[in-house]
mmCIF file of the N, C-alpha and C atoms, coordinates in Angstrom:
data_MODEL
# 
_entry.id   MODEL 
# 
loop_
_atom_site.group_PDB 
_atom_site.id 
_atom_site.type_symbol 
_atom_site.label_atom_id 
_atom_site.label_alt_id 
_atom_site.label_comp_id 
_atom_site.label_asym_id 
_atom_site.label_entity_id 
_atom_site.label_seq_id 
_atom_site.pdbx_PDB_ins_code 
_atom_site.Cartn_x 
_atom_site.Cartn_y 
_atom_site.Cartn_z 
_atom_site.occupancy 
_atom_site.B_iso_or_equiv 
_atom_site.pdbx_formal_charge 
_atom_site.auth_seq_id 
_atom_site.auth_comp_id 
_atom_site.auth_asym_id 
_atom_site.auth_atom_id 
_atom_site.pdbx_PDB_model_num 
ATOM 1   N N  . UNK A 1 1  ? 13.108 -77.297 41.285 1.00 0.00 ? 1  UNK A N  1 
ATOM 2   C CA . UNK A 1 1  ? 12.688 -78.462 42.009 1.00 0.00 ? 1  UNK A CA 1 
ATOM 3   C C  . UNK A 1 1  ? 11.656 -78.025 43.048 1.00 0.00 ? 1  UNK A C  1 
ATOM 4   N N  . UNK A 1 2  ? 10.683 -78.901 43.297 1.00 0.00 ? 2  UNK A N  1 
ATOM 5   C CA . UNK A 1 2  ? 9.615  -78.612 44.242 1.00 0.00 ? 2  UNK A CA 1 
ATOM 6   C C  . UNK A 1 2  ? 9.571  -79.689 45.321 1.00 0.00 ? 2  UNK A C  1 
ATOM 7   N N  . UNK A 1 3  ? 9.008  -79.336 46.475 1.00 0.00 ? 3  UNK A N  1 
ATOM 8   C CA . UNK A 1 3  ? 8.913  -80.252 47.595 1.00 0.00 ? 3  UNK A CA 1 
ATOM 9   C C  . UNK A 1 3  ? 7.501  -80.185 48.170 1.00 0.00 ? 3  UNK A C  1 
ATOM 10  N N  . UNK A 1 4  ? 7.004  -81.338 48.607 1.00 0.00 ? 4  UNK A N  1 
ATOM 11  C CA . UNK A 1 4  ? 5.693  -81.414 49.248 1.00 0.00 ? 4  UNK A CA 1 
ATOM 12  C C  . UNK A 1 4  ? 5.757  -82.467 50.352 1.00 0.00 ? 4  UNK A C  1 
ATOM 13  N N  . UNK A 1 5  ? 5.105  -82.188 51.453 1.00 0.00 ? 5  UNK A N  1 
ATOM 14  C CA . UNK A 1 5  ? 5.039  -83.112 52.588 1.00 0.00 ? 5  UNK A CA 1 
ATOM 15  C C  . UNK A 1 5  ? 3.648  -83.731 52.602 1.00 0.00 ? 5  UNK A C  1 
ATOM 16  N N  . UNK A 1 6  ? 3.596  -85.070 52.564 1.00 0.00 ? 6  UNK A N  1 
ATOM 17  C CA . UNK A 1 6  ? 2.349  -85.805 52.495 1.00 0.00 ? 6  UNK A CA 1 
ATOM 18  C C  . UNK A 1 6  ? 2.071  -86.456 53.851 1.00 0.00 ? 6  UNK A C  1 
ATOM 19  N N  . UNK A 1 7  ? 0.895  -86.191 54.402 1.00 0.00 ? 7  UNK A N  1 
ATOM 20  C CA . UNK A 1 7  ? 0.511  -86.712 55.705 1.00 0.00 ? 7  UNK A CA 1 
ATOM 21  C C  . UNK A 1 7  ? 0.132  -88.182 55.590 1.00 0.00 ? 7  UNK A C  1 
ATOM 22  N N  . UNK A 1 8  ? 0.736  -89.013 56.449 1.00 0.00 ? 8  UNK A N  1 
ATOM 23  C CA . UNK A 1 8  ? 0.386  -90.424 56.495 1.00 0.00 ? 8  UNK A CA 1 
ATOM 24  C C  . UNK A 1 8  ? -0.864 -90.635 57.335 1.00 0.00 ? 8  UNK A C  1 
ATOM 25  N N  . UNK A 1 9  ? -1.419 -91.824 57.246 1.00 0.00 ? 9  UNK A N  1 
ATOM 26  C CA . UNK A 1 9  ? -2.610 -92.161 58.025 1.00 0.00 ? 9  UNK A CA 1 
ATOM 27  C C  . UNK A 1 9  ? -2.369 -93.467 58.759 1.00 0.00 ? 9  UNK A C  1 
ATOM 28  N N  . UNK A 1 10 ? -2.794 -93.513 60.014 1.00 0.00 ? 10 UNK A N  1 
ATOM 29  C CA . UNK A 1 10 ? -2.667 -94.672 60.876 1.00 0.00 ? 10 UNK A CA 1 
ATOM 30  C C  . UNK A 1 10 ? -1.255 -95.244 60.830 1.00 0.00 ? 10 UNK A C  1 
ATOM 31  N N  . UNK A 1 11 ? -1.047 -96.385 60.174 1.00 0.00 ? 11 UNK A N  1 
ATOM 32  C CA . UNK A 1 11 ? 0.267  -97.036 60.158 1.00 0.00 ? 11 UNK A CA 1 
ATOM 33  C C  . UNK A 1 11 ? 1.172  -96.529 59.036 1.00 0.00 ? 11 UNK A C  1 
ATOM 34  N N  . UNK A 1 12 ? 0.653  -95.705 58.154 1.00 0.00 ? 12 UNK A N  1 
ATOM 35  C CA . UNK A 1 12 ? 1.439  -95.174 57.034 1.00 0.00 ? 12 UNK A CA 1 
ATOM 36  C C  . UNK A 1 12 ? 2.124  -93.891 57.506 1.00 0.00 ? 12 UNK A C  1 
ATOM 37  N N  . UNK A 1 13 ? 3.456  -93.816 57.401 1.00 0.00 ? 13 UNK A N  1 
ATOM 38  C CA . UNK A 1 13 ? 4.180  -92.631 57.878 1.00 0.00 ? 13 UNK A CA 1 
ATOM 39  C C  . UNK A 1 13 ? 4.049  -91.432 56.940 1.00 0.00 ? 13 UNK A C  1 
ATOM 40  N N  . UNK A 1 14 ? 4.473  -90.278 57.418 1.00 0.00 ? 14 UNK A N  1 
ATOM 41  C CA . UNK A 1 14 ? 4.532  -89.072 56.590 1.00 0.00 ? 14 UNK A CA 1 
ATOM 42  C C  . UNK A 1 14 ? 5.650  -89.242 55.560 1.00 0.00 ? 14 UNK A C  1 
ATOM 43  N N  . UNK A 1 15 ? 5.430  -88.709 54.363 1.00 0.00 ? 15 UNK A N  1 
ATOM 44  C CA . UNK A 1 15 ? 6.409  -88.805 53.291 1.00 0.00 ? 15 UNK A CA 1 
ATOM 45  C C  . UNK A 1 15 ? 6.712  -87.436 52.707 1.00 0.00 ? 15 UNK A C  1 
ATOM 46  N N  . UNK A 1 16 ? 7.875  -87.355 52.079 1.00 0.00 ? 16 UNK A N  1 
ATOM 47  C CA . UNK A 1 16 ? 8.323  -86.169 51.360 1.00 0.00 ? 16 UNK A CA 1 
ATOM 48  C C  . UNK A 1 16 ? 8.456  -86.548 49.891 1.00 0.00 ? 16 UNK A C  1 
ATOM 49  N N  . UNK A 1 17 ? 7.958  -85.683 49.027 1.00 0.00 ? 17 UNK A N  1 
ATOM 50  C CA . UNK A 1 17 ? 8.122  -85.872 47.587 1.00 0.00 ? 17 UNK A CA 1 
ATOM 51  C C  . UNK A 1 17 ? 8.959  -84.725 47.028 1.00 0.00 ? 17 UNK A C  1 
ATOM 52  N N  . UNK A 1 18 ? 9.903  -85.047 46.179 1.00 0.00 ? 18 UNK A N  1 
ATOM 53  C CA . UNK A 1 18 ? 10.644 -84.052 45.415 1.00 0.00 ? 18 UNK A CA 1 
ATOM 54  C C  . UNK A 1 18 ? 10.193 -84.178 43.967 1.00 0.00 ? 18 UNK A C  1 
ATOM 55  N N  . UNK A 1 19 ? 9.861  -83.055 43.358 1.00 0.00 ? 19 UNK A N  1 
ATOM 56  C CA . UNK A 1 19 ? 9.378  -83.048 41.980 1.00 0.00 ? 19 UNK A CA 1 
ATOM 57  C C  . UNK A 1 19 ? 10.199 -82.065 41.146 1.00 0.00 ? 19 UNK A C  1 
ATOM 58  N N  . UNK A 1 20 ? 10.371 -82.381 39.871 1.00 0.00 ? 20 UNK A N  1 
ATOM 59  C CA . UNK A 1 20 ? 11.144 -81.501 38.991 1.00 0.00 ? 20 UNK A CA 1 
ATOM 60  C C  . UNK A 1 20 ? 10.269 -80.371 38.459 1.00 0.00 ? 20 UNK A C  1 
ATOM 61  N N  . UNK A 1 21 ? 10.814 -79.579 37.534 1.00 0.00 ? 21 UNK A N  1 
ATOM 62  C CA . UNK A 1 21 ? 10.101 -78.410 37.016 1.00 0.00 ? 21 UNK A CA 1 
ATOM 63  C C  . UNK A 1 21 ? 8.849  -78.781 36.225 1.00 0.00 ? 21 UNK A C  1 
ATOM 64  N N  . UNK A 1 22 ? 8.745  -80.034 35.776 1.00 0.00 ? 22 UNK A N  1 
ATOM 65  C CA . UNK A 1 22 ? 7.539  -80.510 35.088 1.00 0.00 ? 22 UNK A CA 1 
ATOM 66  C C  . UNK A 1 22 ? 6.601  -81.221 36.068 1.00 0.00 ? 22 UNK A C  1 
ATOM 67  N N  . UNK A 1 23 ? 6.915  -81.152 37.343 1.00 0.00 ? 23 UNK A N  1 
ATOM 68  C CA . UNK A 1 23 ? 6.162  -81.773 38.437 1.00 0.00 ? 23 UNK A CA 1 
ATOM 69  C C  . UNK A 1 23 ? 6.192  -83.296 38.395 1.00 0.00 ? 23 UNK A C  1 
ATOM 70  N N  . UNK A 1 24 ? 7.175  -83.867 37.708 1.00 0.00 ? 24 UNK A N  1 
ATOM 71  C CA . UNK A 1 24 ? 7.367  -85.316 37.718 1.00 0.00 ? 24 UNK A CA 1 
ATOM 72  C C  . UNK A 1 24 ? 8.039  -85.710 39.021 1.00 0.00 ? 24 UNK A C  1 
ATOM 73  N N  . UNK A 1 25 ? 7.607  -86.809 39.599 1.00 0.00 ? 25 UNK A N  1 
ATOM 74  C CA . UNK A 1 25 ? 8.174  -87.296 40.845 1.00 0.00 ? 25 UNK A CA 1 
ATOM 75  C C  . UNK A 1 25 ? 9.604  -87.773 40.617 1.00 0.00 ? 25 UNK A C  1 
ATOM 76  N N  . UNK A 1 26 ? 10.564 -87.218 41.373 1.00 0.00 ? 26 UNK A N  1 
ATOM 77  C CA . UNK A 1 26 ? 11.956 -87.650 41.229 1.00 0.00 ? 26 UNK A CA 1 
ATOM 78  C C  . UNK A 1 26 ? 12.476 -88.328 42.488 1.00 0.00 ? 26 UNK A C  1 
ATOM 79  N N  . UNK A 1 27 ? 11.832 -88.084 43.641 1.00 0.00 ? 27 UNK A N  1 
ATOM 80  C CA . UNK A 1 27 ? 12.240 -88.744 44.885 1.00 0.00 ? 27 UNK A CA 1 
ATOM 81  C C  . UNK A 1 27 ? 11.050 -88.803 45.829 1.00 0.00 ? 27 UNK A C  1 
ATOM 82  N N  . UNK A 1 28 ? 11.019 -89.872 46.624 1.00 0.00 ? 28 UNK A N  1 
ATOM 83  C CA . UNK A 1 28 ? 9.926  -90.103 47.553 1.00 0.00 ? 28 UNK A CA 1 
ATOM 84  C C  . UNK A 1 28 ? 10.539 -90.795 48.760 1.00 0.00 ? 28 UNK A C  1 
ATOM 85  N N  . UNK A 1 29 ? 10.518 -90.167 49.919 1.00 0.00 ? 29 UNK A N  1 
ATOM 86  C CA . UNK A 1 29 ? 11.138 -90.771 51.096 1.00 0.00 ? 29 UNK A CA 1 
ATOM 87  C C  . UNK A 1 29 ? 10.388 -90.398 52.356 1.00 0.00 ? 29 UNK A C  1 
ATOM 88  N N  . UNK A 1 30 ? 10.589 -91.198 53.397 1.00 0.00 ? 30 UNK A N  1 
ATOM 89  C CA . UNK A 1 30 ? 9.918  -90.957 54.667 1.00 0.00 ? 30 UNK A CA 1 
ATOM 90  C C  . UNK A 1 30 ? 10.463 -89.697 55.322 1.00 0.00 ? 30 UNK A C  1 
ATOM 91  N N  . UNK A 1 31 ? 9.578  -88.948 55.938 1.00 0.00 ? 31 UNK A N  1 
ATOM 92  C CA . UNK A 1 31 ? 9.969  -87.692 56.574 1.00 0.00 ? 31 UNK A CA 1 
ATOM 93  C C  . UNK A 1 31 ? 10.776 -87.926 57.845 1.00 0.00 ? 31 UNK A C  1 
ATOM 94  N N  . UNK A 1 32 ? 10.636 -89.089 58.466 1.00 0.00 ? 32 UNK A N  1 
ATOM 95  C CA . UNK A 1 32 ? 11.310 -89.353 59.734 1.00 0.00 ? 32 UNK A CA 1 
ATOM 96  C C  . UNK A 1 32 ? 12.610 -90.135 59.603 1.00 0.00 ? 32 UNK A C  1 
ATOM 97  N N  . UNK A 1 33 ? 13.053 -90.406 58.399 1.00 0.00 ? 33 UNK A N  1 
ATOM 98  C CA . UNK A 1 33 ? 14.294 -91.157 58.184 1.00 0.00 ? 33 UNK A CA 1 
ATOM 99  C C  . UNK A 1 33 ? 15.428 -90.232 57.787 1.00 0.00 ? 33 UNK A C  1 
ATOM 100 N N  . UNK A 1 34 ? 16.666 -90.637 58.077 1.00 0.00 ? 34 UNK A N  1 
ATOM 101 C CA . UNK A 1 34 ? 17.808 -89.830 57.628 1.00 0.00 ? 34 UNK A CA 1 
ATOM 102 C C  . UNK A 1 34 ? 17.837 -89.721 56.109 1.00 0.00 ? 34 UNK A C  1 
ATOM 103 N N  . UNK A 1 35 ? 18.256 -88.576 55.643 1.00 0.00 ? 35 UNK A N  1 
ATOM 104 C CA . UNK A 1 35 ? 18.297 -88.321 54.204 1.00 0.00 ? 35 UNK A CA 1 
ATOM 105 C C  . UNK A 1 35 ? 19.523 -88.989 53.590 1.00 0.00 ? 35 UNK A C  1 
ATOM 106 N N  . UNK A 1 36 ? 19.317 -89.730 52.507 1.00 0.00 ? 36 UNK A N  1 
ATOM 107 C CA . UNK A 1 36 ? 20.406 -90.437 51.840 1.00 0.00 ? 36 UNK A CA 1 
ATOM 108 C C  . UNK A 1 36 ? 20.375 -90.145 50.348 1.00 0.00 ? 36 UNK A C  1 
ATOM 109 N N  . UNK A 1 37 ? 21.504 -90.331 49.707 1.00 0.00 ? 37 UNK A N  1 
ATOM 110 C CA . UNK A 1 37 ? 21.625 -90.241 48.247 1.00 0.00 ? 37 UNK A CA 1 
ATOM 111 C C  . UNK A 1 37 ? 21.136 -88.913 47.673 1.00 0.00 ? 37 UNK A C  1 
ATOM 112 N N  . UNK A 1 38 ? 21.350 -87.834 48.390 1.00 0.00 ? 38 UNK A N  1 
ATOM 113 C CA . UNK A 1 38 ? 20.894 -86.535 47.909 1.00 0.00 ? 38 UNK A CA 1 
ATOM 114 C C  . UNK A 1 38 ? 21.767 -85.977 46.801 1.00 0.00 ? 38 UNK A C  1 
ATOM 115 N N  . UNK A 1 39 ? 22.957 -86.540 46.612 1.00 0.00 ? 39 UNK A N  1 
ATOM 116 C CA . UNK A 1 39 ? 23.828 -86.060 45.545 1.00 0.00 ? 39 UNK A CA 1 
ATOM 117 C C  . UNK A 1 39 ? 23.202 -86.311 44.174 1.00 0.00 ? 39 UNK A C  1 
ATOM 118 N N  . UNK A 1 40 ? 22.317 -87.306 44.057 1.00 0.00 ? 40 UNK A N  1 
ATOM 119 C CA . UNK A 1 40 ? 21.632 -87.576 42.786 1.00 0.00 ? 40 UNK A CA 1 
ATOM 120 C C  . UNK A 1 40 ? 20.746 -86.404 42.368 1.00 0.00 ? 40 UNK A C  1 
ATOM 121 N N  . UNK A 1 41 ? 20.305 -85.624 43.342 1.00 0.00 ? 41 UNK A N  1 
ATOM 122 C CA . UNK A 1 41 ? 19.379 -84.532 43.081 1.00 0.00 ? 41 UNK A CA 1 
ATOM 123 C C  . UNK A 1 41 ? 20.028 -83.160 43.209 1.00 0.00 ? 41 UNK A C  1 
ATOM 124 N N  . UNK A 1 42 ? 21.345 -83.136 43.337 1.00 0.00 ? 42 UNK A N  1 
ATOM 125 C CA . UNK A 1 42 ? 22.063 -81.872 43.460 1.00 0.00 ? 42 UNK A CA 1 
ATOM 126 C C  . UNK A 1 42 ? 21.927 -81.239 44.835 1.00 0.00 ? 42 UNK A C  1 
ATOM 127 N N  . UNK A 1 43 ? 21.634 -82.049 45.852 1.00 0.00 ? 43 UNK A N  1 
ATOM 128 C CA . UNK A 1 43 ? 21.422 -81.531 47.205 1.00 0.00 ? 43 UNK A CA 1 
ATOM 129 C C  . UNK A 1 43 ? 22.485 -82.003 48.195 1.00 0.00 ? 43 UNK A C  1 
ATOM 130 N N  . UNK A 1 44 ? 23.600 -82.509 47.698 1.00 0.00 ? 44 UNK A N  1 
ATOM 131 C CA . UNK A 1 44 ? 24.672 -82.976 48.577 1.00 0.00 ? 44 UNK A CA 1 
ATOM 132 C C  . UNK A 1 44 ? 25.192 -81.822 49.425 1.00 0.00 ? 44 UNK A C  1 
ATOM 133 N N  . UNK A 1 45 ? 25.389 -82.077 50.710 1.00 0.00 ? 45 UNK A N  1 
ATOM 134 C CA . UNK A 1 45 ? 25.889 -81.065 51.625 1.00 0.00 ? 45 UNK A CA 1 
ATOM 135 C C  . UNK A 1 45 ? 24.809 -80.151 52.183 1.00 0.00 ? 45 UNK A C  1 
ATOM 136 N N  . UNK A 1 46 ? 23.572 -80.354 51.778 1.00 0.00 ? 46 UNK A N  1 
ATOM 137 C CA . UNK A 1 46 ? 22.473 -79.500 52.239 1.00 0.00 ? 46 UNK A CA 1 
ATOM 138 C C  . UNK A 1 46 ? 21.507 -80.260 53.142 1.00 0.00 ? 46 UNK A C  1 
ATOM 139 N N  . UNK A 1 47 ? 21.970 -81.376 53.694 1.00 0.00 ? 47 UNK A N  1 
ATOM 140 C CA . UNK A 1 47 ? 21.109 -82.236 54.492 1.00 0.00 ? 47 UNK A CA 1 
ATOM 141 C C  . UNK A 1 47 ? 20.518 -81.534 55.707 1.00 0.00 ? 47 UNK A C  1 
ATOM 142 N N  . UNK A 1 48 ? 21.339 -80.777 56.443 1.00 0.00 ? 48 UNK A N  1 
ATOM 143 C CA . UNK A 1 48 ? 20.837 -80.122 57.654 1.00 0.00 ? 48 UNK A CA 1 
ATOM 144 C C  . UNK A 1 48 ? 19.807 -79.044 57.309 1.00 0.00 ? 48 UNK A C  1 
ATOM 145 N N  . UNK A 1 49 ? 20.036 -78.295 56.247 1.00 0.00 ? 49 UNK A N  1 
ATOM 146 C CA . UNK A 1 49 ? 19.058 -77.286 55.812 1.00 0.00 ? 49 UNK A CA 1 
ATOM 147 C C  . UNK A 1 49 ? 17.754 -77.943 55.371 1.00 0.00 ? 49 UNK A C  1 
ATOM 148 N N  . UNK A 1 50 ? 17.868 -79.070 54.676 1.00 0.00 ? 50 UNK A N  1 
ATOM 149 C CA . UNK A 1 50 ? 16.683 -79.777 54.198 1.00 0.00 ? 50 UNK A CA 1 
ATOM 150 C C  . UNK A 1 50 ? 15.899 -80.368 55.371 1.00 0.00 ? 50 UNK A C  1 
ATOM 151 N N  . UNK A 1 51 ? 16.595 -80.885 56.374 1.00 0.00 ? 51 UNK A N  1 
ATOM 152 C CA . UNK A 1 51 ? 15.918 -81.424 57.555 1.00 0.00 ? 51 UNK A CA 1 
ATOM 153 C C  . UNK A 1 51 ? 15.124 -80.343 58.278 1.00 0.00 ? 51 UNK A C  1 
ATOM 154 N N  . UNK A 1 52 ? 15.701 -79.167 58.420 1.00 0.00 ? 52 UNK A N  1 
ATOM 155 C CA . UNK A 1 52 ? 14.999 -78.050 59.065 1.00 0.00 ? 52 UNK A CA 1 
ATOM 156 C C  . UNK A 1 52 ? 13.773 -77.641 58.245 1.00 0.00 ? 52 UNK A C  1 
ATOM 157 N N  . UNK A 1 53 ? 13.927 -77.605 56.931 1.00 0.00 ? 53 UNK A N  1 
ATOM 158 C CA . UNK A 1 53 ? 12.822 -77.257 56.052 1.00 0.00 ? 53 UNK A CA 1 
ATOM 159 C C  . UNK A 1 53 ? 11.682 -78.267 56.187 1.00 0.00 ? 53 UNK A C  1 
ATOM 160 N N  . UNK A 1 54 ? 12.017 -79.549 56.213 1.00 0.00 ? 54 UNK A N  1 
ATOM 161 C CA . UNK A 1 54 ? 11.011 -80.610 56.312 1.00 0.00 ? 54 UNK A CA 1 
ATOM 162 C C  . UNK A 1 54 ? 10.247 -80.511 57.630 1.00 0.00 ? 54 UNK A C  1 
ATOM 163 N N  . UNK A 1 55 ? 10.923 -80.191 58.722 1.00 0.00 ? 55 UNK A N  1 
ATOM 164 C CA . UNK A 1 55 ? 10.267 -80.050 60.019 1.00 0.00 ? 55 UNK A CA 1 
ATOM 165 C C  . UNK A 1 55 ? 9.190  -78.971 59.987 1.00 0.00 ? 55 UNK A C  1 
ATOM 166 N N  . UNK A 1 56 ? 9.463  -77.863 59.321 1.00 0.00 ? 56 UNK A N  1 
ATOM 167 C CA . UNK A 1 56 ? 8.559  -76.720 59.302 1.00 0.00 ? 56 UNK A CA 1 
ATOM 168 C C  . UNK A 1 56 ? 7.621  -76.688 58.098 1.00 0.00 ? 56 UNK A C  1 
ATOM 169 N N  . UNK A 1 57 ? 7.739  -77.647 57.215 1.00 0.00 ? 57 UNK A N  1 
ATOM 170 C CA . UNK A 1 57 ? 6.948  -77.679 55.997 1.00 0.00 ? 57 UNK A CA 1 
ATOM 171 C C  . UNK A 1 57 ? 5.501  -78.075 56.317 1.00 0.00 ? 57 UNK A C  1 
ATOM 172 N N  . UNK A 1 58 ? 4.522  -77.298 55.859 1.00 0.00 ? 58 UNK A N  1 
ATOM 173 C CA . UNK A 1 58 ? 3.119  -77.684 56.090 1.00 0.00 ? 58 UNK A CA 1 
ATOM 174 C C  . UNK A 1 58 ? 2.743  -78.866 55.198 1.00 0.00 ? 58 UNK A C  1 
ATOM 175 N N  . UNK A 1 59 ? 1.809  -79.659 55.662 1.00 0.00 ? 59 UNK A N  1 
ATOM 176 C CA . UNK A 1 59 ? 1.358  -80.816 54.879 1.00 0.00 ? 59 UNK A CA 1 
ATOM 177 C C  . UNK A 1 59 ? 0.540  -80.366 53.682 1.00 0.00 ? 59 UNK A C  1 
ATOM 178 N N  . UNK A 1 60 ? 0.778  -81.015 52.545 1.00 0.00 ? 60 UNK A N  1 
ATOM 179 C CA . UNK A 1 60 ? -0.040 -80.824 51.361 1.00 0.00 ? 60 UNK A CA 1 
ATOM 180 C C  . UNK A 1 60 ? 0.173  -79.542 50.580 1.00 0.00 ? 60 UNK A C  1 
ATOM 181 N N  . UNK A 1 61 ? 1.185  -78.778 50.921 1.00 0.00 ? 61 UNK A N  1 
ATOM 182 C CA . UNK A 1 61 ? 1.435  -77.525 50.195 1.00 0.00 ? 61 UNK A CA 1 
ATOM 183 C C  . UNK A 1 61 ? 2.708  -77.661 49.367 1.00 0.00 ? 61 UNK A C  1 
ATOM 184 N N  . UNK A 1 62 ? 2.560  -77.615 48.060 1.00 0.00 ? 62 UNK A N  1 
ATOM 185 C CA . UNK A 1 62 ? 3.693  -77.720 47.147 1.00 0.00 ? 62 UNK A CA 1 
ATOM 186 C C  . UNK A 1 62 ? 4.466  -76.416 47.181 1.00 0.00 ? 62 UNK A C  1 
ATOM 187 N N  . UNK A 1 63 ? 5.780  -76.504 47.430 1.00 0.00 ? 63 UNK A N  1 
ATOM 188 C CA . UNK A 1 63 ? 6.615  -75.320 47.505 1.00 0.00 ? 63 UNK A CA 1 
ATOM 189 C C  . UNK A 1 63 ? 7.859  -75.516 46.635 1.00 0.00 ? 63 UNK A C  1 
ATOM 190 N N  . UNK A 1 64 ? 8.331  -74.415 46.105 1.00 0.00 ? 64 UNK A N  1 
ATOM 191 C CA . UNK A 1 64 ? 9.602  -74.469 45.374 1.00 0.00 ? 64 UNK A CA 1 
ATOM 192 C C  . UNK A 1 64 ? 10.721 -74.679 46.381 1.00 0.00 ? 64 UNK A C  1 
ATOM 193 N N  . UNK A 1 65 ? 11.621 -75.585 46.061 1.00 0.00 ? 65 UNK A N  1 
ATOM 194 C CA . UNK A 1 65 ? 12.730 -75.906 46.950 1.00 0.00 ? 65 UNK A CA 1 
ATOM 195 C C  . UNK A 1 65 ? 13.877 -74.933 46.700 1.00 0.00 ? 65 UNK A C  1 
ATOM 196 N N  . UNK A 1 66 ? 14.124 -74.083 47.678 1.00 0.00 ? 66 UNK A N  1 
ATOM 197 C CA . UNK A 1 66 ? 15.189 -73.094 47.562 1.00 0.00 ? 66 UNK A CA 1 
ATOM 198 C C  . UNK A 1 66 ? 16.069 -73.158 48.799 1.00 0.00 ? 66 UNK A C  1 
ATOM 199 N N  . UNK A 1 67 ? 17.078 -74.028 48.738 1.00 0.00 ? 67 UNK A N  1 
ATOM 200 C CA . UNK A 1 67 ? 18.052 -74.105 49.846 1.00 0.00 ? 67 UNK A CA 1 
ATOM 201 C C  . UNK A 1 67 ? 19.443 -74.092 49.282 1.00 0.00 ? 67 UNK A C  1 
# 
């Protein structure tokens, strides 16, 4: 699974994209909102680690998600 942080413009907020091994979009959510429904993606119980990762994630750089 891969993660990328997308910079918003003006009234559009920053977003996070989760992509699978084929780079297909599997989740898209606001970076400033609490994380929900992560069990669908096999990330249940990793919310605090994911929040820390999102804070430090550079914009526009696709990274493999390893938490």
